[in-house]
All heavy atoms as a GROMACS GRO file, in nm:
protein
  476
    1MET      N    1   7.133   7.115   2.592
    1MET     CA    2   7.250   7.132   2.510
    1MET      C    3   7.333   7.005   2.503
    1MET      O    4   7.438   7.006   2.445
    1MET     CB    5   7.333   7.249   2.562
    1MET     CG    6   7.260   7.381   2.565
    1MET     SD    7   7.330   7.515   2.470
    1MET     CE    8   7.502   7.487   2.470
    2ASP      N    9   7.281   6.898   2.558
    2ASP     CA   10   7.353   6.771   2.552
    2ASP      C   11   7.374   6.724   2.409
    2ASP      O   12   7.464   6.644   2.384
    2ASP     CB   13   7.276   6.663   2.628
    2ASP     CG   14   7.275   6.686   2.778
    2ASP    OD1   15   7.366   6.757   2.828
    2ASP    OD2   16   7.184   6.635   2.845
    3ASP      N   17   7.293   6.773   2.316
    3ASP     CA   18   7.305   6.728   2.178
    3ASP      C   19   7.399   6.813   2.094
    3ASP      O   20   7.413   6.792   1.973
    3ASP     CB   21   7.167   6.722   2.112
    3ASP     CG   22   7.091   6.853   2.119
    3ASP    OD1   23   7.127   6.939   2.201
    3ASP    OD2   24   6.994   6.868   2.044
    4VAL      N   25   7.469   6.909   2.156
    4VAL     CA   26   7.568   6.990   2.085
    4VAL      C   27   7.705   6.931   2.111
    4VAL      O   28   7.745   6.914   2.226
    4VAL     CB   29   7.563   7.138   2.131
    4VAL    CG1   30   7.670   7.221   2.061
    4VAL    CG2   31   7.425   7.197   2.108
    5GLU      N   32   7.776   6.900   2.003
    5GLU     CA   33   7.909   6.842   2.017
    5GLU      C   34   8.002   6.941   2.086
    5GLU      O   35   7.996   7.062   2.061
    5GLU     CB   36   7.964   6.805   1.880
    5GLU     CG   37   7.883   6.698   1.810
    5GLU     CD   38   7.932   6.673   1.669
    5GLU    OE1   39   8.052   6.690   1.642
    5GLU    OE2   40   7.847   6.636   1.586
    6VAL      N   41   8.087   6.890   2.173
    6VAL     CA   42   8.176   6.973   2.254
    6VAL      C   43   8.258   7.067   2.166
    6VAL      O   44   8.271   7.186   2.196
    6VAL     CB   45   8.268   6.886   2.342
    6VAL    CG1   46   8.373   6.970   2.414
    6VAL    CG2   47   8.186   6.807   2.443
    7GLU      N   48   8.311   7.018   2.055
    7GLU     CA   49   8.395   7.101   1.971
    7GLU      C   50   8.317   7.211   1.898
    7GLU      O   51   8.375   7.301   1.840
    7GLU     CB   52   8.476   7.017   1.871
    7GLU     CG   53   8.395   6.931   1.780
    7GLU     CD   54   8.360   6.794   1.837
    7GLU    OE1   55   8.404   6.758   1.948
    7GLU    OE2   56   8.286   6.723   1.770
    8LYS      N   57   8.185   7.203   1.901
    8LYS     CA   58   8.102   7.304   1.835
    8LYS      C   59   8.040   7.405   1.933
    8LYS      O   60   7.966   7.493   1.892
    8LYS     CB   61   7.990   7.236   1.756
    8LYS     CG   62   8.041   7.159   1.637
    8LYS     CD   63   7.928   7.104   1.556
    8LYS     CE   64   7.981   7.033   1.431
    8LYS     NZ   65   7.870   6.984   1.349
    9ILE      N   66   8.071   7.394   2.060
    9ILE     CA   67   8.012   7.481   2.162
    9ILE      C   68   8.041   7.628   2.133
    9ILE      O   69   7.951   7.713   2.140
    9ILE     CB   70   8.058   7.443   2.304
    9ILE    CG1   71   8.004   7.307   2.344
    9ILE    CG2   72   8.017   7.549   2.406
    9ILE    CD1   73   7.855   7.299   2.362
   10GLY      N   74   8.164   7.662   2.098
   10GLY     CA   75   8.198   7.801   2.070
   10GLY      C   76   8.119   7.857   1.952
   10GLY      O   77   8.063   7.967   1.960
   11SER      N   78   8.112   7.781   1.844
   11SER     CA   79   8.034   7.823   1.727
   11SER      C   80   7.887   7.833   1.761
   11SER      O   81   7.818   7.927   1.719
   11SER     CB   82   8.051   7.724   1.613
   11SER     OG   83   8.184   7.709   1.577
   12PHE      N   84   7.838   7.736   1.837
   12PHE     CA   85   7.698   7.735   1.878
   12PHE      C   86   7.666   7.860   1.959
   12PHE      O   87   7.568   7.928   1.933
   12PHE     CB   88   7.668   7.609   1.960
   12PHE     CG   89   7.528   7.603   2.011
   12PHE    CD1   90   7.427   7.550   1.933
   12PHE    CD2   91   7.496   7.648   2.139
   12PHE    CE1   92   7.296   7.543   1.980
   12PHE    CE2   93   7.366   7.642   2.187
   12PHE     CZ   94   7.267   7.589   2.107
   13GLU      N   95   7.750   7.890   2.057
   13GLU     CA   96   7.725   8.005   2.143
   13GLU      C   97   7.723   8.135   2.063
   13GLU      O   98   7.634   8.220   2.082
   13GLU     CB   99   7.832   8.013   2.252
   13GLU     CG  100   7.812   8.128   2.348
   13GLU     CD  101   7.918   8.136   2.455
   13GLU    OE1  102   8.013   8.056   2.454
   13GLU    OE2  103   7.906   8.225   2.540
   14GLU      N  104   7.819   8.152   1.975
   14GLU     CA  105   7.826   8.274   1.895
   14GLU      C  106   7.703   8.289   1.805
   14GLU      O  107   7.641   8.395   1.799
   14GLU     CB  108   7.952   8.273   1.809
   14GLU     CG  109   7.975   8.399   1.732
   14GLU     CD  110   8.105   8.398   1.655
   14GLU    OE1  111   8.199   8.326   1.694
   14GLU    OE2  112   8.112   8.470   1.554
   15ALA      N  113   7.666   8.180   1.737
   15ALA     CA  114   7.550   8.185   1.648
   15ALA      C  115   7.420   8.204   1.726
   15ALA      O  116   7.331   8.277   1.684
   15ALA     CB  117   7.545   8.058   1.563
   16LEU      N  118   7.409   8.139   1.842
   16LEU     CA  119   7.290   8.152   1.925
   16LEU      C  120   7.273   8.295   1.973
   16LEU      O  121   7.163   8.349   1.972
   16LEU     CB  122   7.296   8.057   2.045
   16LEU     CG  123   7.181   8.069   2.145
   16LEU    CD1  124   7.047   8.037   2.080
   16LEU    CD2  125   7.206   7.979   2.265
   17HIS      N  126   7.382   8.358   2.011
   17HIS     CA  127   7.374   8.496   2.058
   17HIS      C  128   7.317   8.586   1.947
   17HIS      O  129   7.228   8.668   1.972
   17HIS     CB  130   7.510   8.547   2.103
   17HIS     CG  131   7.507   8.688   2.152
   17HIS    ND1  132   7.447   8.726   2.269
   17HIS    CD2  133   7.555   8.802   2.098
   17HIS    CE1  134   7.458   8.856   2.285
   17HIS    NE2  135   7.523   8.904   2.182
   18GLY      N  136   7.367   8.571   1.826
   18GLY     CA  137   7.315   8.650   1.715
   18GLY      C  138   7.168   8.622   1.688
   18GLY      O  139   7.089   8.713   1.665
   19TYR      N  140   7.132   8.494   1.693
   19TYR     CA  141   6.992   8.454   1.672
   19TYR      C  142   6.903   8.513   1.781
   19TYR      O  143   6.796   8.566   1.754
   19TYR     CB  144   6.982   8.302   1.669
   19TYR     CG  145   6.845   8.248   1.643
   19TYR    CD1  146   6.793   8.243   1.515
   19TYR    CD2  147   6.766   8.200   1.747
   19TYR    CE1  148   6.666   8.192   1.489
   19TYR    CE2  149   6.640   8.148   1.724
   19TYR     CZ  150   6.591   8.144   1.594
   19TYR     OH  151   6.465   8.094   1.570
   20PHE      N  152   6.946   8.501   1.903
   20PHE     CA  153   6.870   8.552   2.018
   20PHE      C  154   6.849   8.702   2.004
   20PHE      O  155   6.739   8.754   2.025
   20PHE     CB  156   6.945   8.519   2.147
   20PHE     CG  157   6.863   8.537   2.271
   20PHE    CD1  158   6.772   8.440   2.309
   20PHE    CD2  159   6.877   8.648   2.351
   20PHE    CE1  160   6.696   8.455   2.424
   20PHE    CE2  161   6.802   8.665   2.466
   20PHE     CZ  162   6.711   8.568   2.503
   21THR      N  163   6.955   8.774   1.966
   21THR     CA  164   6.946   8.919   1.949
   21THR      C  165   6.846   8.956   1.840
   21THR      O  166   6.769   9.051   1.855
   21THR     CB  167   7.085   8.978   1.918
   21THR    OG1  168   7.172   8.950   2.028
   21THR    CG2  169   7.079   9.127   1.895
   22SER      N  170   6.844   8.881   1.731
   22SER     CA  171   6.753   8.915   1.622
   22SER      C  172   6.610   8.870   1.648
   22SER      O  173   6.516   8.936   1.605
   22SER     CB  174   6.803   8.856   1.490
   22SER     OG  175   6.791   8.716   1.489
   23GLU      N  176   6.592   8.761   1.722
   23GLU     CA  177   6.458   8.706   1.742
   23GLU      C  178   6.391   8.751   1.872
   23GLU      O  179   6.269   8.755   1.880
   23GLU     CB  180   6.463   8.553   1.740
   23GLU     CG  181   6.508   8.494   1.607
   23GLU     CD  182   6.413   8.529   1.494
   23GLU    OE1  183   6.290   8.520   1.512
   23GLU    OE2  184   6.464   8.565   1.386
   24LYS      N  185   6.469   8.777   1.974
   24LYS     CA  186   6.413   8.811   2.106
   24LYS      C  187   6.490   8.925   2.170
   24LYS      O  188   6.529   8.919   2.288
   24LYS     CB  189   6.416   8.689   2.199
   24LYS     CG  190   6.309   8.587   2.173
   24LYS     CD  191   6.175   8.643   2.217
   24LYS     CE  192   6.073   8.531   2.232
   24LYS     NZ  193   5.949   8.580   2.285
   25ALA      N  194   6.513   9.031   2.094
   25ALA     CA  195   6.592   9.143   2.144
   25ALA      C  196   6.532   9.203   2.270
   25ALA      O  197   6.605   9.243   2.362
   25ALA     CB  198   6.607   9.250   2.036
   26ASP      N  199   6.400   9.207   2.277
   26ASP     CA  200   6.335   9.264   2.395
   26ASP      C  201   6.362   9.181   2.521
   26ASP      O  202   6.388   9.235   2.627
   26ASP     CB  203   6.185   9.279   2.373
   26ASP     CG  204   6.116   9.149   2.332
   26ASP    OD1  205   6.181   9.060   2.273
   26ASP    OD2  206   5.994   9.136   2.359
   27LEU      N  207   6.359   9.051   2.507
   27LEU     CA  208   6.389   8.962   2.620
   27LEU      C  209   6.535   8.976   2.660
   27LEU      O  210   6.568   8.986   2.779
   27LEU     CB  211   6.355   8.817   2.586
   27LEU     CG  212   6.385   8.714   2.693
   27LEU    CD1  213   6.305   8.741   2.820
   27LEU    CD2  214   6.356   8.574   2.640
   28GLU      N  215   6.623   8.978   2.562
   28GLU     CA  216   6.766   8.993   2.590
   28GLU      C  217   6.792   9.124   2.664
   28GLU      O  218   6.865   9.127   2.763
   28GLU     CB  219   6.845   8.988   2.460
   28GLU     CG  220   6.994   9.002   2.481
   28GLU     CD  221   7.071   8.998   2.351
   28GLU    OE1  222   7.024   9.056   2.251
   28GLU    OE2  223   7.178   8.938   2.351
   29LYS      N  224   6.732   9.232   2.617
   29LYS     CA  225   6.750   9.362   2.681
   29LYS      C  226   6.699   9.360   2.825
   29LYS      O  227   6.765   9.411   2.916
   29LYS     CB  228   6.680   9.472   2.602
   29LYS     CG  229   6.698   9.611   2.661
   29LYS     CD  230   6.642   9.718   2.570
   29LYS     CE  231   6.650   9.858   2.624
   29LYS     NZ  232   6.721   9.888   2.742
   30SER      N  233   6.583   9.300   2.846
   30SER     CA  234   6.527   9.292   2.980
   30SER      C  235   6.619   9.216   3.075
   30SER      O  236   6.643   9.260   3.187
   30SER     CB  237   6.390   9.224   2.974
   30SER     OG  238   6.339   9.204   3.103
   31ILE      N  239   6.671   9.103   3.030
   31ILE     CA  240   6.762   9.024   3.114
   31ILE      C  241   6.888   9.104   3.144
   31ILE      O  242   6.934   9.110   3.258
   31ILE     CB  243   6.797   8.891   3.047
   31ILE    CG1  244   6.673   8.802   3.038
   31ILE    CG2  245   6.909   8.819   3.123
   31ILE    CD1  246   6.690   8.680   2.948
   32ASN      N  247   6.946   9.165   3.040
   32ASN     CA  248   7.069   9.243   3.058
   32ASN      C  249   7.049   9.364   3.148
   32ASN      O  250   7.135   9.397   3.229
   32ASN     CB  251   7.126   9.286   2.923
   32ASN     CG  252   7.184   9.171   2.845
   32ASN    OD1  253   7.222   9.070   2.901
   32ASN    ND2  254   7.190   9.186   2.714
   33ASP      N  255   6.936   9.432   3.133
   33ASP     CA  256   6.911   9.553   3.210
   33ASP      C  257   6.876   9.524   3.356
   33ASP      O  258   6.917   9.599   3.445
   33ASP     CB  259   6.798   9.635   3.149
   33ASP     CG  260   6.836   9.700   3.016
   33ASP    OD1  261   6.956   9.698   2.980
   33ASP    OD2  262   6.745   9.754   2.949
   34THR      N  263   6.798   9.420   3.380
   34THR     CA  264   6.749   9.396   3.516
   34THR      C  265   6.821   9.283   3.588
   34THR      O  266   6.819   9.278   3.710
   34THR     CB  267   6.599   9.362   3.514
   34THR    OG1  268   6.581   9.235   3.449
   34THR    CG2  269   6.518   9.470   3.445
   35GLY      N  270   6.877   9.189   3.512
   35GLY     CA  271   6.937   9.072   3.574
   35GLY      C  272   6.833   8.972   3.621
   35GLY      O  273   6.867   8.871   3.682
   36ASP      N  274   6.706   9.000   3.591
   36ASP     CA  275   6.598   8.912   3.634
   36ASP      C  276   6.606   8.777   3.563
   36ASP      O  277   6.646   8.767   3.447
   36ASP     CB  278   6.462   8.974   3.605
   36ASP     CG  279   6.429   9.089   3.697
   36ASP    OD1  280   6.500   9.107   3.798
   36ASP    OD2  281   6.334   9.163   3.667
   37TRP      N  282   6.564   8.673   3.635
   37TRP     CA  283   6.550   8.539   3.579
   37TRP      C  284   6.438   8.473   3.657
   37TRP      O  285   6.443   8.465   3.779
   37TRP     CB  286   6.678   8.460   3.592
   37TRP     CG  287   6.675   8.334   3.512
   37TRP    CD1  288   6.641   8.209   3.558
   37TRP    CD2  289   6.704   8.317   3.374
   37TRP    NE1  290   6.648   8.118   3.457
   37TRP    CE2  291   6.687   8.182   3.342
   37TRP    CE3  292   6.744   8.405   3.274
   37TRP    CZ2  293   6.708   8.132   3.214
   37TRP    CZ3  294   6.764   8.355   3.148
   37TRP    CH2  295   6.747   8.220   3.119
   38ASN      N  296   6.335   8.431   3.586
   38ASN     CA  297   6.223   8.364   3.652
   38ASN      C  298   6.173   8.253   3.560
   38ASN      O  299   6.229   8.230   3.453
   38ASN     CB  300   6.112   8.463   3.689
   38ASN     CG  301   6.061   8.539   3.567
   38ASN    OD1  302   6.039   8.482   3.460
   38ASN    ND2  303   6.041   8.670   3.583
   39ASP      N  304   6.068   8.185   3.600
   39ASP     CA  305   6.017   8.072   3.522
   39ASP      C  306   5.972   8.114   3.382
   39ASP      O  307   5.996   8.042   3.284
   39ASP     CB  308   5.901   8.003   3.594
   39ASP     CG  309   5.946   7.928   3.718
   39ASP    OD1  310   6.067   7.898   3.731
   39ASP    OD2  311   5.860   7.898   3.804
   40ASP      N  312   5.909   8.231   3.370
   40ASP     CA  313   5.864   8.278   3.240
   40ASP      C  314   5.982   8.308   3.148
   40ASP      O  315   5.982   8.270   3.031
   40ASP     CB  316   5.776   8.402   3.256
   40ASP     CG  317   5.723   8.451   3.123
   40ASP    OD1  318   5.664   8.370   3.047
   40ASP    OD2  319   5.740   8.571   3.093
   41ILE      N  320   6.082   8.376   3.202
   41ILE     CA  321   6.201   8.408   3.123
   41ILE      C  322   6.271   8.279   3.082
   41ILE      O  323   6.313   8.264   2.967
   41ILE     CB  324   6.295   8.502   3.200
   41ILE    CG1  325   6.230   8.639   3.216
   41ILE    CG2  326   6.431   8.512   3.133
   41ILE    CD1  327   6.304   8.733   3.310
   42GLU      N  328   6.284   8.186   3.173
   42GLU     CA  329   6.349   8.059   3.141
   42GLU      C  330   6.274   7.985   3.030
   42GLU      O  331   6.335   7.930   2.939
   42GLU     CB  332   6.360   7.971   3.265
   42GLU     CG  333   6.436   7.843   3.238
   42GLU     CD  334   6.472   7.768   3.364
   42GLU    OE1  335   6.463   7.823   3.475
   42GLU    OE2  336   6.511   7.651   3.350
   43LYS      N  337   6.142   7.986   3.037
   43LYS     CA  338   6.060   7.920   2.934
   43LYS      C  339   6.084   7.985   2.798
   43LYS      O  340   6.105   7.915   2.698
   43LYS     CB  341   5.913   7.927   2.971
   43LYS     CG  342   5.823   7.861   2.870
   43LYS     CD  343   5.676   7.874   2.909
   43LYS     CE  344   5.592   7.811   2.799
   43LYS     NZ  345   5.462   7.868   2.788
   44GLN      N  346   6.082   8.117   2.794
   44GLN     CA  347   6.106   8.189   2.668
   44GLN      C  348   6.246   8.161   2.615
   44GLN      O  349   6.265   8.137   2.495
   44GLN     CB  350   6.088   8.340   2.688
   44GLN     CG  351   5.945   8.382   2.712
   44GLN     CD  352   5.937   8.532   2.728
   44GLN    OE1  353   5.962   8.606   2.634
   44GLN    NE2  354   5.905   8.576   2.850
   45PHE      N  355   6.344   8.162   2.702
   45PHE     CA  356   6.482   8.137   2.663
   45PHE      C  357   6.496   7.996   2.606
   45PHE      O  358   6.557   7.976   2.500
   45PHE     CB  359   6.575   8.157   2.783
   45PHE     CG  360   6.720   8.146   2.748
   45PHE    CD1  361   6.788   8.256   2.698
   45PHE    CD2  362   6.789   8.028   2.766
   45PHE    CE1  363   6.923   8.246   2.664
   45PHE    CE2  364   6.923   8.017   2.734
   45PHE     CZ  365   6.991   8.127   2.683
   46THR      N  366   6.438   7.899   2.674
   46THR     CA  367   6.444   7.761   2.628
   46THR      C  368   6.379   7.746   2.492
   46THR      O  369   6.431   7.676   2.404
   46THR     CB  370   6.376   7.668   2.731
   46THR    OG1  371   6.445   7.681   2.857
   46THR    CG2  372   6.380   7.523   2.687
   47GLU      N  373   6.267   7.812   2.470
   47GLU     CA  374   6.199   7.807   2.341
   47GLU      C  375   6.287   7.864   2.230
   47GLU      O  376   6.294   7.807   2.121
   47GLU     CB  377   6.066   7.882   2.347
   47GLU     CG  378   5.961   7.811   2.427
   47GLU     CD  379   5.835   7.893   2.451
   47GLU    OE1  380   5.829   8.010   2.407
   47GLU    OE2  381   5.743   7.840   2.515
   48VAL      N  382   6.356   7.974   2.257
   48VAL     CA  383   6.444   8.034   2.158
   48VAL      C  384   6.558   7.937   2.125
   48VAL      O  385   6.593   7.917   2.009
   48VAL     CB  386   6.500   8.169   2.205
   48VAL    CG1  387   6.609   8.220   2.113
   48VAL    CG2  388   6.389   8.271   2.216
   49VAL      N  389   6.617   7.875   2.226
   49VAL     CA  390   6.727   7.780   2.204
   49VAL      C  391   6.678   7.662   2.120
   49VAL      O  392   6.745   7.621   2.025
   49VAL     CB  393   6.788   7.733   2.337
   49VAL    CG1  394   6.887   7.619   2.314
   49VAL    CG2  395   6.856   7.848   2.409
   50GLU      N  396   6.562   7.609   2.153
   50GLU     CA  397   6.508   7.496   2.077
   50GLU      C  398   6.478   7.535   1.932
   50GLU      O  399   6.507   7.458   1.840
   50GLU     CB  400   6.384   7.440   2.145
   50GLU     CG  401   6.411   7.373   2.280
   50GLU     CD  402   6.513   7.260   2.272
   50GLU    OE1  403   6.509   7.180   2.176
   50GLU    OE2  404   6.599   7.252   2.361
   51GLN      N  405   6.422   7.653   1.911
   51GLN     CA  406   6.397   7.701   1.774
   51GLN      C  407   6.528   7.715   1.698
   51GLN      O  408   6.538   7.675   1.582
   51GLN     CB  409   6.324   7.836   1.777
   51GLN     CG  410   6.183   7.829   1.824
   51GLN     CD  411   6.124   7.969   1.847
   51GLN    OE1  412   6.193   8.070   1.843
   51GLN    NE2  413   5.995   7.972   1.874
   52PHE      N  414   6.627   7.772   1.762
   52PHE     CA  415   6.757   7.790   1.699
   52PHE      C  416   6.817   7.656   1.659
   52PHE      O  417   6.867   7.641   1.548
   52PHE     CB  418   6.850   7.864   1.795
   52PHE     CG  419   6.993   7.867   1.750
   52PHE    CD1  420   7.032   7.950   1.646
   52PHE    CD2  421   7.088   7.786   1.809
   52PHE    CE1  422   7.164   7.953   1.603
   52PHE    CE2  423   7.220   7.788   1.767
   52PHE     CZ  424   7.258   7.872   1.665
   53LYS      N  425   6.813   7.561   1.747
   53LYS     CA  426   6.873   7.431   1.718
   53LYS      C  427   6.803   7.362   1.601
   53LYS      O  428   6.868   7.289   1.526
   53LYS     CB  429   6.871   7.342   1.842
   53LYS     CG  430   6.971   7.388   1.947
   53LYS     CD  431   6.985   7.306   2.072
   53LYS     CE  432   6.892   7.202   2.106
   53LYS     NZ  433   6.912   7.140   2.236
   54LYS      N  434   6.676   7.388   1.580
   54LYS     CA  435   6.602   7.328   1.469
   54LYS      C  436   6.630   7.394   1.335
   54LYS      O  437   6.621   7.331   1.231
   54LYS     CB  438   6.451   7.335   1.495
   54LYS     CG  439   6.403   7.245   1.604
   54LYS     CD  440   6.254   7.262   1.625
   54LYS     CE  441   6.206   7.181   1.743
   54LYS     NZ  442   6.063   7.205   1.769
   55THR      N  443   6.664   7.523   1.337
   55THR     CA  444   6.669   7.599   1.212
   55THR      C  445   6.808   7.647   1.174
   55THR      O  446   6.824   7.697   1.062
   55THR     CB  447   6.578   7.722   1.220
   55THR    OG1  448   6.625   7.807   1.324
   55THR    CG2  449   6.433   7.683   1.248
   56GLN      N  450   6.904   7.636   1.259
   56GLN     CA  451   7.035   7.694   1.231
   56GLN      C  452   7.143   7.586   1.219
   56GLN      O  453   7.133   7.478   1.272
   56GLN     CB  454   7.075   7.789   1.344
   56GLN     CG  455   6.981   7.903   1.364
   56GLN     CD  456   6.977   7.997   1.246
   56GLN    OE1  457   7.080   8.034   1.193
   56GLN    NE2  458   6.858   8.034   1.204
   57THR      N  459   7.246   7.623   1.146
   57THR     CA  460   7.368   7.543   1.145
   57THR      C  461   7.473   7.621   1.221
   57THR      O  462   7.476   7.743   1.218
   57THR     CB  463   7.414   7.514   1.002
   57THR    OG1  464   7.435   7.637   0.935
   57THR    CG2  465   7.312   7.431   0.928
   58PHE      N  466   7.558   7.550   1.286
   58PHE     CA  467   7.663   7.617   1.366
   58PHE      C  468   7.789   7.535   1.364
   58PHE      O  469   7.794   7.425   1.320
   58PHE     CB  470   7.616   7.640   1.510
   58PHE     CG  471   7.544   7.525   1.571
   58PHE    CD1  472   7.613   7.428   1.640
   58PHE    CD2  473   7.406   7.512   1.560
   58PHE    CE1  474   7.548   7.321   1.698
   58PHE    CE2  475   7.339   7.406   1.617
   58PHE     CZ  476   7.410   7.310   1.686
   0.00000   0.00000   0.00000
């Protein structure tokens, strides 16, 4: 997230949350329900963030 301007963090977070919910709802639900975090989840999360940064404006 070093490439996100500080003044855009709030907009980025809000837009990312919506994107994450629409693209990886199952992963989001799993994290929220279990609180689990492991290497596989981190990899999937990172991939979603990278995809979002390439395709979205915030």
